[in-house]
C-alpha angles and dihedrals in degrees: 000000000000091000090053091049089050093048092049092050089050092050091049091048090052092047091052093046088050092051091051092049090051092050089048091050092049090049092051092045090052091049091048092049090051091051091047090050092050090050092049090050089050091049089048091051090049091050092050090049092050092049091050090050091050091053090051091050091048091052092047091049092050092048090049090048092052091048094051091046093049092047102043101019092231136118095174099110099033096056087066093052095047091047095050100045115048110186094197092054089049092052093047091050091050088049093051092048090052093050091047089052091052093049093052 
């Protein structure tokens, strides 16, 4: 009889420690999820900021190109710049990198 009581107590103790371990794991998982969500939000903000910056640079470059063309009546040098640097391609690449980062 004493052995059975001891065994029951041991089983109860193990069940309690299993439950506490589960609750600790759930709490840690929630905390990690919150951290990852915050990091994803930060990265999204950085991406948005970078996209806005690229838009501004694109506008400035087009204005500069228009000014040079109007002053010097030449497009020779700026056609090379606009062909070499495609802002939309750059934006798409940044977006793909961000999505890949979120998936990992």
